[in-house]
DONU-756371 format. One record per residue (C-alpha): x, y, z; residue number from 1. Coordinates in Angstrom, 3 decimals. Example, Ala and Ser with C-alpha at 12.3 -4.5 7.8 and 13.67 -1.06 7.14 Angstrom:
2
+----------+----------+----------+-----+
|       px |       py |       pz | seq |
+----------+----------+----------+-----+
|   12.300 |   -4.500 |    7.800 |   1 |
|   13.670 |   -1.060 |    7.140 |   2 |
+----------+----------+----------+-----+
This chain:
412
+----------+----------+----------+-----+
|       px |       py |       pz | seq |
+----------+----------+----------+-----+
|  119.814 |  -68.962 |   19.431 |   1 |
|  116.552 |  -69.237 |   21.376 |   2 |
|  113.510 |  -70.920 |   19.871 |   3 |
|  110.564 |  -68.720 |   19.010 |   4 |
|  106.880 |  -69.138 |   18.239 |   5 |
|  105.454 |  -68.287 |   14.829 |   6 |
|  101.966 |  -68.265 |   13.320 |   7 |
|  101.847 |  -69.464 |    9.718 |   8 |
|   99.725 |  -67.345 |    7.407 |   9 |
|  100.088 |  -69.133 |    4.065 |  10 |
|  102.213 |  -71.465 |    1.929 |  11 |
|  104.378 |  -69.595 |   -0.582 |  12 |
|  105.208 |  -70.466 |   -4.185 |  13 |
|  108.197 |  -72.591 |   -3.074 |  14 |
|  106.050 |  -74.766 |   -0.789 |  15 |
|  107.209 |  -73.306 |    2.537 |  16 |
|  105.007 |  -71.817 |    5.233 |  17 |
|  105.190 |  -68.029 |    5.565 |  18 |
|  104.158 |  -65.831 |    8.493 |  19 |
|  102.211 |  -62.584 |    8.030 |  20 |
|  105.527 |  -60.785 |    8.529 |  21 |
|  107.179 |  -62.709 |    5.709 |  22 |
|  109.191 |  -65.154 |    7.803 |  23 |
|  109.672 |  -68.490 |    6.008 |  24 |
|  109.329 |  -71.693 |    8.051 |  25 |
|  109.582 |  -74.907 |    5.971 |  26 |
|  107.317 |  -77.913 |    6.556 |  27 |
|  104.470 |  -75.818 |    7.975 |  28 |
|  100.886 |  -75.168 |    6.885 |  29 |
|   98.447 |  -72.232 |    6.956 |  30 |
|   96.899 |  -71.584 |   10.373 |  31 |
|   99.541 |  -73.478 |   12.315 |  32 |
|  101.296 |  -72.221 |   15.436 |  33 |
|  104.821 |  -73.590 |   15.530 |  34 |
|  108.066 |  -73.459 |   17.428 |  35 |
|  110.967 |  -72.542 |   15.145 |  36 |
|  114.709 |  -72.075 |   15.425 |  37 |
|  116.918 |  -69.871 |   13.285 |  38 |
|  119.207 |  -71.990 |   11.113 |  39 |
|  122.196 |  -70.936 |    9.043 |  40 |
|  120.026 |  -69.523 |    6.267 |  41 |
|  116.426 |  -69.540 |    7.490 |  42 |
|  114.300 |  -70.761 |   10.386 |  43 |
|  113.737 |  -74.488 |   10.795 |  44 |
|  110.690 |  -76.174 |   12.283 |  45 |
|  111.242 |  -77.493 |   15.814 |  46 |
|  107.698 |  -78.433 |   16.838 |  47 |
|  104.116 |  -77.957 |   15.694 |  48 |
|  102.287 |  -76.479 |   18.676 |  49 |
|   98.868 |  -76.224 |   17.031 |  50 |
|   98.494 |  -78.315 |   13.890 |  51 |
|   96.340 |  -77.474 |   10.904 |  52 |
|   93.392 |  -79.849 |   10.339 |  53 |
|   94.909 |  -80.279 |    6.866 |  54 |
|   98.125 |  -81.802 |    8.271 |  55 |
|   98.401 |  -85.539 |    7.563 |  56 |
|  100.903 |  -88.275 |    8.322 |  57 |
|  103.464 |  -88.373 |    5.492 |  58 |
|  103.313 |  -91.716 |    3.653 |  59 |
|  107.103 |  -91.997 |    3.208 |  60 |
|  109.464 |  -92.803 |    6.107 |  61 |
|  112.195 |  -90.685 |    4.472 |  62 |
|  110.066 |  -87.528 |    4.388 |  63 |
|  111.525 |  -84.405 |    6.035 |  64 |
|  115.108 |  -85.675 |    5.639 |  65 |
|  114.905 |  -86.450 |    1.898 |  66 |
|  114.711 |  -83.402 |   -0.339 |  67 |
|  112.714 |  -85.161 |   -3.036 |  68 |
|  109.294 |  -84.280 |   -1.608 |  69 |
|  108.418 |  -81.199 |    0.417 |  70 |
|  104.639 |  -81.353 |    0.909 |  71 |
|  103.691 |  -84.891 |    1.939 |  72 |
|  102.400 |  -83.517 |    5.246 |  73 |
|   99.539 |  -81.681 |    3.486 |  74 |
|   96.121 |  -83.177 |    2.752 |  75 |
|   95.999 |  -83.978 |   -0.969 |  76 |
|   92.854 |  -81.959 |   -1.696 |  77 |
|   94.202 |  -78.850 |    0.055 |  78 |
|   97.610 |  -79.307 |   -1.560 |  79 |
|   96.040 |  -79.602 |   -5.022 |  80 |
|   93.911 |  -76.492 |   -4.410 |  81 |
|   97.089 |  -74.614 |   -3.446 |  82 |
|   98.824 |  -75.622 |   -6.701 |  83 |
|   95.776 |  -74.417 |   -8.635 |  84 |
|   95.932 |  -71.092 |   -6.827 |  85 |
|   99.685 |  -70.795 |   -7.494 |  86 |
|   98.946 |  -70.935 |  -11.222 |  87 |
|   96.110 |  -68.392 |  -10.912 |  88 |
|   98.286 |  -66.030 |   -8.861 |  89 |
|  101.310 |  -66.248 |  -11.162 |  90 |
|   99.193 |  -65.606 |  -14.237 |  91 |
|   97.479 |  -62.669 |  -12.535 |  92 |
|  100.849 |  -61.272 |  -11.420 |  93 |
|  101.877 |  -61.349 |  -15.083 |  94 |
|   98.716 |  -59.522 |  -16.145 |  95 |
|   97.028 |  -62.600 |  -17.605 |  96 |
|   93.401 |  -63.331 |  -16.733 |  97 |
|   91.945 |  -66.595 |  -17.998 |  98 |
|   90.001 |  -69.665 |  -16.965 |  99 |
|   92.187 |  -72.028 |  -14.947 | 100 |
|   90.607 |  -75.458 |  -15.149 | 101 |
|   90.862 |  -78.131 |  -12.429 | 102 |
|   94.325 |  -79.630 |  -12.617 | 103 |
|   95.626 |  -83.143 |  -13.132 | 104 |
|   97.484 |  -84.711 |  -10.193 | 105 |
|   99.758 |  -87.637 |  -10.940 | 106 |
|   99.240 |  -90.709 |   -8.724 | 107 |
|  101.742 |  -92.254 |   -6.341 | 108 |
|  104.155 |  -94.970 |   -7.550 | 109 |
|  104.143 |  -93.492 |  -11.062 | 110 |
|  107.459 |  -91.633 |  -11.493 | 111 |
|  109.280 |  -93.500 |  -14.252 | 112 |
|  112.320 |  -91.212 |  -14.337 | 113 |
|  114.466 |  -90.411 |  -11.261 | 114 |
|  117.997 |  -89.224 |  -10.540 | 115 |
|  119.601 |  -91.266 |   -7.771 | 116 |
|  122.817 |  -89.990 |   -6.198 | 117 |
|  125.488 |  -92.490 |   -5.160 | 118 |
|  128.067 |  -91.986 |   -2.403 | 119 |
|  130.714 |  -94.259 |   -0.925 | 120 |
|  131.226 |  -94.389 |    2.830 | 121 |
|  134.075 |  -96.717 |    3.684 | 122 |
|  133.400 |  -99.897 |    1.768 | 123 |
|  129.665 |  -99.263 |    1.604 | 124 |
|  127.883 |  -97.630 |   -1.333 | 125 |
|  124.621 |  -95.808 |   -0.673 | 126 |
|  122.136 |  -94.419 |   -3.172 | 127 |
|  119.325 |  -91.974 |   -2.564 | 128 |
|  118.319 |  -88.355 |   -2.910 | 129 |
|  119.940 |  -85.181 |   -1.651 | 130 |
|  118.736 |  -83.797 |    1.650 | 131 |
|  116.731 |  -80.574 |    1.747 | 132 |
|  118.976 |  -77.623 |    0.801 | 133 |
|  122.080 |  -79.762 |    1.238 | 134 |
|  124.618 |  -81.821 |   -0.699 | 135 |
|  124.320 |  -84.580 |    1.908 | 136 |
|  122.858 |  -87.880 |    0.758 | 137 |
|  119.740 |  -89.424 |    2.276 | 138 |
|  119.918 |  -93.170 |    1.536 | 139 |
|  116.491 |  -94.515 |    0.609 | 140 |
|  114.931 |  -97.950 |    0.892 | 141 |
|  111.486 |  -97.009 |   -0.419 | 142 |
|  110.013 |  -94.207 |   -2.519 | 143 |
|  106.259 |  -93.710 |   -2.656 | 144 |
|  106.356 |  -91.581 |   -5.808 | 145 |
|  108.558 |  -93.855 |   -7.942 | 146 |
|  107.610 |  -96.689 |  -10.265 | 147 |
|  107.700 |  -99.980 |   -8.316 | 148 |
|  110.225 | -101.387 |  -10.824 | 149 |
|  112.707 |  -98.674 |   -9.785 | 150 |
|  112.112 |  -99.213 |   -6.068 | 151 |
|  112.513 | -102.972 |   -6.413 | 152 |
|  115.864 | -102.419 |   -8.146 | 153 |
|  117.422 | -100.218 |   -5.449 | 154 |
|  119.675 | -103.035 |   -4.079 | 155 |
|  120.874 | -103.873 |   -7.626 | 156 |
|  121.452 | -100.193 |   -8.381 | 157 |
|  123.739 |  -99.999 |   -5.344 | 158 |
|  125.759 | -102.893 |   -6.776 | 159 |
|  125.867 | -101.170 |  -10.148 | 160 |
|  127.208 |  -97.972 |   -8.552 | 161 |
|  129.982 |  -99.688 |   -6.583 | 162 |
|  132.606 |  -99.677 |   -9.418 | 163 |
|  132.087 |  -95.962 |  -10.172 | 164 |
|  134.416 |  -94.602 |   -7.467 | 165 |
|  137.833 |  -95.145 |   -9.043 | 166 |
|  138.409 |  -91.380 |   -8.871 | 167 |
|  138.125 |  -89.952 |   -5.322 | 168 |
|  136.101 |  -86.940 |   -6.505 | 169 |
|  133.460 |  -88.939 |   -8.369 | 170 |
|  129.892 |  -88.224 |   -7.250 | 171 |
|  127.832 |  -90.475 |   -9.522 | 172 |
|  124.212 |  -89.864 |  -10.406 | 173 |
|  122.172 |  -92.746 |  -11.810 | 174 |
|  119.486 |  -91.366 |  -14.111 | 175 |
|  117.043 |  -94.252 |  -14.075 | 176 |
|  114.146 |  -94.590 |  -16.512 | 177 |
|  111.553 |  -97.349 |  -16.364 | 178 |
|  110.898 |  -98.238 |  -20.001 | 179 |
|  108.577 | -100.829 |  -21.499 | 180 |
|  111.518 | -103.203 |  -21.903 | 181 |
|  113.267 | -102.663 |  -18.572 | 182 |
|  115.302 | -100.083 |  -16.695 | 183 |
|  117.547 |  -97.712 |  -18.631 | 184 |
|  120.366 |  -96.215 |  -16.525 | 185 |
|  122.462 |  -93.271 |  -17.715 | 186 |
|  125.361 |  -92.393 |  -15.412 | 187 |
|  126.827 |  -88.918 |  -14.873 | 188 |
|  129.145 |  -87.356 |  -12.298 | 189 |
|  132.038 |  -89.828 |  -12.740 | 190 |
|  135.436 |  -88.119 |  -12.891 | 191 |
|  138.030 |  -89.301 |  -15.401 | 192 |
|  141.077 |  -91.054 |  -13.968 | 193 |
|  144.657 |  -90.523 |  -15.222 | 194 |
|  144.203 |  -93.452 |  -17.543 | 195 |
|  140.972 |  -91.997 |  -18.939 | 196 |
|  137.496 |  -93.434 |  -18.360 | 197 |
|  136.455 |  -96.436 |  -16.334 | 198 |
|  138.879 |  -99.317 |  -16.100 | 199 |
|  138.178 | -102.593 |  -17.876 | 200 |
|  137.534 | -104.188 |  -14.465 | 201 |
|  134.964 | -101.534 |  -13.517 | 202 |
|  133.198 | -101.901 |  -16.847 | 203 |
|  133.065 | -105.662 |  -16.407 | 204 |
|  131.633 | -105.322 |  -12.884 | 205 |
|  128.965 | -102.908 |  -14.165 | 206 |
|  128.005 | -105.250 |  -16.986 | 207 |
|  127.783 | -108.213 |  -14.594 | 208 |
|  125.632 | -106.264 |  -12.124 | 209 |
|  123.363 | -105.045 |  -14.929 | 210 |
|  123.022 | -108.549 |  -16.335 | 211 |
|  122.147 | -110.058 |  -12.958 | 212 |
|  119.579 | -107.291 |  -12.366 | 213 |
|  117.996 | -107.691 |  -15.790 | 214 |
|  118.501 | -104.032 |  -16.746 | 215 |
|  117.900 | -103.103 |  -20.382 | 216 |
|  120.779 | -100.653 |  -20.852 | 217 |
|  123.517 |  -98.844 |  -18.916 | 218 |
|  125.279 |  -95.852 |  -20.451 | 219 |
|  127.706 |  -93.129 |  -19.450 | 220 |
|  127.434 |  -90.240 |  -21.835 | 221 |
|  127.547 |  -91.748 |  -25.319 | 222 |
|  129.383 |  -94.813 |  -24.024 | 223 |
|  127.210 |  -97.930 |  -23.809 | 224 |
|  128.484 |  -99.973 |  -20.857 | 225 |
|  125.819 | -102.671 |  -21.157 | 226 |
|  122.821 | -103.330 |  -23.361 | 227 |
|  120.720 | -106.434 |  -23.790 | 228 |
|  117.513 | -104.736 |  -24.982 | 229 |
|  116.689 | -101.370 |  -26.516 | 230 |
|  114.662 |  -99.281 |  -24.029 | 231 |
|  111.281 |  -98.616 |  -25.618 | 232 |
|  108.517 |  -96.062 |  -24.916 | 233 |
|  105.006 |  -95.763 |  -26.313 | 234 |
|  103.788 |  -92.425 |  -27.727 | 235 |
|  100.240 |  -92.714 |  -29.024 | 236 |
|  100.231 |  -95.608 |  -31.509 | 237 |
|  104.009 |  -95.543 |  -31.986 | 238 |
|  106.664 |  -97.553 |  -30.155 | 239 |
|  109.803 |  -95.419 |  -29.866 | 240 |
|  113.412 |  -96.356 |  -29.067 | 241 |
|  114.509 |  -94.156 |  -26.195 | 242 |
|  117.686 |  -92.229 |  -27.122 | 243 |
|  120.487 |  -92.136 |  -24.552 | 244 |
|  119.890 |  -89.346 |  -22.042 | 245 |
|  116.870 |  -88.010 |  -23.899 | 246 |
|  114.019 |  -86.036 |  -22.366 | 247 |
|  110.961 |  -87.962 |  -21.236 | 248 |
|  107.956 |  -86.789 |  -19.253 | 249 |
|  108.341 |  -87.917 |  -15.639 | 250 |
|  105.134 |  -89.955 |  -15.445 | 251 |
|  103.155 |  -91.708 |  -18.185 | 252 |
|   99.873 |  -90.589 |  -16.610 | 253 |
|  100.777 |  -86.891 |  -16.811 | 254 |
|  102.069 |  -87.400 |  -20.336 | 255 |
|   98.760 |  -89.003 |  -21.367 | 256 |
|   96.806 |  -86.151 |  -19.767 | 257 |
|   98.894 |  -83.524 |  -21.565 | 258 |
|   98.686 |  -85.359 |  -24.900 | 259 |
|   94.889 |  -85.531 |  -24.591 | 260 |
|   94.681 |  -81.814 |  -23.750 | 261 |
|   96.921 |  -80.911 |  -26.686 | 262 |
|   95.011 |  -83.085 |  -29.165 | 263 |
|   91.611 |  -81.885 |  -27.959 | 264 |
|   92.738 |  -78.249 |  -28.190 | 265 |
|   93.587 |  -78.566 |  -31.895 | 266 |
|   90.693 |  -80.841 |  -32.843 | 267 |
|   89.691 |  -80.221 |  -36.452 | 268 |
|   93.122 |  -78.913 |  -37.470 | 269 |
|   94.407 |  -80.434 |  -40.704 | 270 |
|   98.022 |  -79.257 |  -40.423 | 271 |
|   99.886 |  -78.775 |  -37.142 | 272 |
|  103.466 |  -77.851 |  -36.200 | 273 |
|  104.846 |  -79.632 |  -33.126 | 274 |
|  107.831 |  -77.582 |  -31.961 | 275 |
|  110.333 |  -78.875 |  -29.377 | 276 |
|  108.782 |  -82.243 |  -30.196 | 277 |
|  111.397 |  -84.506 |  -28.603 | 278 |
|  110.992 |  -88.086 |  -29.782 | 279 |
|  107.303 |  -87.580 |  -30.534 | 280 |
|  105.431 |  -87.218 |  -27.250 | 281 |
|  102.699 |  -85.178 |  -28.936 | 282 |
|  103.666 |  -85.761 |  -32.572 | 283 |
|  102.235 |  -89.253 |  -32.795 | 284 |
|   98.910 |  -88.507 |  -31.061 | 285 |
|   98.529 |  -85.392 |  -33.252 | 286 |
|   99.280 |  -87.363 |  -36.418 | 287 |
|   96.229 |  -89.544 |  -35.835 | 288 |
|   94.107 |  -86.695 |  -37.200 | 289 |
|   96.468 |  -84.083 |  -38.723 | 290 |
|   99.520 |  -83.693 |  -40.928 | 291 |
|  102.396 |  -82.801 |  -38.569 | 292 |
|  105.662 |  -80.925 |  -38.977 | 293 |
|  107.854 |  -81.959 |  -36.015 | 294 |
|  111.017 |  -80.050 |  -35.067 | 295 |
|  113.533 |  -80.395 |  -32.250 | 296 |
|  117.171 |  -79.505 |  -31.690 | 297 |
|  118.161 |  -82.999 |  -30.499 | 298 |
|  119.259 |  -85.060 |  -33.502 | 299 |
|  118.966 |  -88.337 |  -31.562 | 300 |
|  115.348 |  -87.575 |  -30.666 | 301 |
|  114.419 |  -86.804 |  -34.260 | 302 |
|  116.181 |  -89.972 |  -35.403 | 303 |
|  114.152 |  -91.996 |  -32.887 | 304 |
|  110.964 |  -90.297 |  -34.081 | 305 |
|  111.771 |  -91.114 |  -37.710 | 306 |
|  112.537 |  -94.746 |  -36.914 | 307 |
|  109.275 |  -95.102 |  -34.961 | 308 |
|  107.081 |  -93.819 |  -37.785 | 309 |
|  106.993 |  -97.287 |  -39.363 | 310 |
|  105.666 |  -98.770 |  -36.098 | 311 |
|  102.427 |  -96.785 |  -36.286 | 312 |
|  100.652 |  -97.339 |  -39.627 | 313 |
|   97.557 |  -95.331 |  -40.433 | 314 |
|   98.902 |  -91.968 |  -39.282 | 315 |
|   98.845 |  -88.785 |  -41.332 | 316 |
|  102.112 |  -87.538 |  -42.825 | 317 |
|  104.831 |  -86.575 |  -40.326 | 318 |
|  107.741 |  -84.375 |  -41.478 | 319 |
|  110.528 |  -84.405 |  -38.866 | 320 |
|  113.418 |  -81.926 |  -38.841 | 321 |
|  116.457 |  -81.380 |  -36.645 | 322 |
|  116.265 |  -77.675 |  -35.891 | 323 |
|  117.595 |  -75.399 |  -33.149 | 324 |
|  114.394 |  -73.510 |  -32.409 | 325 |
|  116.189 |  -71.051 |  -30.141 | 326 |
|  118.576 |  -69.852 |  -32.854 | 327 |
|  116.399 |  -70.694 |  -35.836 | 328 |
|  112.743 |  -70.631 |  -34.806 | 329 |
|  110.038 |  -71.578 |  -37.262 | 330 |
|  109.282 |  -68.174 |  -38.770 | 331 |
|  105.870 |  -66.676 |  -39.472 | 332 |
|  106.224 |  -67.105 |  -43.220 | 333 |
|  106.746 |  -70.870 |  -42.782 | 334 |
|  103.538 |  -71.126 |  -40.772 | 335 |
|  101.355 |  -70.228 |  -43.730 | 336 |
|   98.897 |  -73.068 |  -44.240 | 337 |
|   99.204 |  -74.359 |  -40.674 | 338 |
|   96.038 |  -74.460 |  -38.569 | 339 |
|   97.764 |  -74.718 |  -35.169 | 340 |
|  101.160 |  -74.536 |  -33.508 | 341 |
|  102.042 |  -76.689 |  -30.488 | 342 |
|  105.206 |  -75.835 |  -28.566 | 343 |
|  106.700 |  -77.580 |  -25.533 | 344 |
|  110.013 |  -75.865 |  -24.756 | 345 |
|  112.416 |  -76.566 |  -21.875 | 346 |
|  112.459 |  -74.358 |  -18.776 | 347 |
|  113.996 |  -71.430 |  -20.682 | 348 |
|  110.739 |  -71.079 |  -22.599 | 349 |
|  110.403 |  -70.142 |  -26.261 | 350 |
|  110.658 |  -66.351 |  -26.493 | 351 |
|  112.016 |  -66.200 |  -30.062 | 352 |
|  109.509 |  -68.797 |  -31.229 | 353 |
|  106.636 |  -66.982 |  -29.517 | 354 |
|  107.478 |  -63.777 |  -31.415 | 355 |
|  107.259 |  -65.687 |  -34.697 | 356 |
|  103.914 |  -67.264 |  -33.753 | 357 |
|  102.721 |  -63.763 |  -32.831 | 358 |
|  103.747 |  -62.488 |  -36.302 | 359 |
|  101.996 |  -65.330 |  -38.088 | 360 |
|   98.407 |  -65.697 |  -39.204 | 361 |
|   97.952 |  -68.990 |  -37.350 | 362 |
|   94.636 |  -69.076 |  -35.514 | 363 |
|   95.453 |  -71.531 |  -32.723 | 364 |
|   98.432 |  -72.239 |  -30.475 | 365 |
|   98.994 |  -74.589 |  -27.540 | 366 |
|  101.851 |  -74.104 |  -25.081 | 367 |
|  103.027 |  -76.895 |  -22.781 | 368 |
|  105.230 |  -75.439 |  -20.066 | 369 |
|  107.305 |  -76.635 |  -17.112 | 370 |
|  108.080 |  -73.078 |  -15.956 | 371 |
|  105.350 |  -70.630 |  -14.970 | 372 |
|  107.612 |  -67.601 |  -15.265 | 373 |
|  108.713 |  -68.254 |  -18.844 | 374 |
|  105.179 |  -69.314 |  -19.790 | 375 |
|  103.862 |  -65.921 |  -18.607 | 376 |
|  106.563 |  -64.118 |  -20.596 | 377 |
|  105.823 |  -66.069 |  -23.793 | 378 |
|  102.046 |  -65.912 |  -23.310 | 379 |
|  102.162 |  -62.119 |  -23.040 | 380 |
|  103.938 |  -61.980 |  -26.405 | 381 |
|  101.030 |  -63.859 |  -27.981 | 382 |
|   98.326 |  -61.932 |  -26.117 | 383 |
|   99.882 |  -58.572 |  -27.010 | 384 |
|   99.750 |  -59.654 |  -30.682 | 385 |
|   96.029 |  -60.380 |  -30.591 | 386 |
|   95.803 |  -63.914 |  -29.264 | 387 |
|   93.418 |  -64.749 |  -26.437 | 388 |
|   94.601 |  -67.073 |  -23.671 | 389 |
|   91.454 |  -69.184 |  -23.583 | 390 |
|   92.264 |  -71.553 |  -20.745 | 391 |
|   95.043 |  -73.107 |  -18.713 | 392 |
|   95.168 |  -76.563 |  -17.148 | 393 |
|   97.673 |  -77.166 |  -14.315 | 394 |
|   99.576 |  -80.459 |  -14.448 | 395 |
|  100.982 |  -81.706 |  -11.133 | 396 |
|  103.515 |  -84.143 |  -12.541 | 397 |
|  105.984 |  -83.854 |   -9.647 | 398 |
|  103.796 |  -84.972 |   -6.772 | 399 |
|  104.320 |  -83.322 |   -3.354 | 400 |
|  106.755 |  -80.757 |   -4.720 | 401 |
|  106.302 |  -77.040 |   -5.346 | 402 |
|  106.741 |  -77.621 |   -9.080 | 403 |
|  103.716 |  -77.250 |  -11.348 | 404 |
|  103.385 |  -77.518 |  -15.112 | 405 |
|  100.576 |  -76.445 |  -17.411 | 406 |
|   98.955 |  -76.571 |  -20.805 | 407 |
|   97.798 |  -73.188 |  -22.151 | 408 |
|   95.436 |  -72.813 |  -25.112 | 409 |
|   95.468 |  -69.694 |  -27.317 | 410 |
|   93.300 |  -68.517 |  -30.195 | 411 |
|   92.998 |  -65.399 |  -32.340 | 412 |
+----------+----------+----------+-----+
């Protein structure tokens, strides 16, 4: 198919350039004139004929092939302004008008949690990220968004992955977390062989590779393949043992920014509920000034929270509970006596919990969200019940992606 010229009008919510006629051309910026070619699913950029003054040289040599980042070619100030406008537009589309404060943008070399795919080609094992809109692997040697400890360990991670291909259909993913005590690697995507899990030889090779690399822990599901130190994380004044495969904010800087926003938003509260609390991301900072009820559906996270309470003396009382907040949300009657509710649900949002907050007499609520669509849905439940959405702060935790998170503050 012949190449064609296109003029880019704007960047859409997914981070791709869009023409005035609605044609999507990835890797392009507003005001650019480009040469494009129709691919299998959508046009692909062939050449930038007239570049935007906001176009910059991407800092990563893997950019454009690797699917991990999609917007490194955009000047950081313009890119950040676009993310701010995405939040404003999505809220407005949902009928929500509020003050959207300047956002927080996470710095480079700060991602402490990544998922590295491993593939075997002949006798060689490669690790990296998936290509854009493809299952193909892009092997990486550097990563400008990741913690330097992860990047430095890429050769050792390749050695660790080598014994994982005993089954021909295995497509391992190394979920790597940089903890205070070393790298924690949780492995998924390994198919079971006829004899069951990994062979004794494979397990020994993994343990040897992990030992030589100085990793803290290697797990596969609930199976601990190697551990020399417990991976530890700091939440406020508490030092927390990281449960296997547990949720953790992607960067410590974004986590600190969100924790400060949450704590500031409930300043003066004497009793706070922290719902979907995980292992205590916000619980411990909140407990510096308020009594906290902390609930989450993950038993391992609550156990880690409980165990960490002794590491942070001087806090107010924390009452943890394992609770499926989707099936058994904290109901309005239980909220009597609470000054504020904080909730940080997964991408599915917290619809059932939002209805209970709406029914309650609680005066303040703070929502931390990783999904604009479900945030809008849940926020409308609160607003329709008499809450005001006072302000929203965008959090750009996944640098150079189209993903944006936020902290929303509500009051009666």
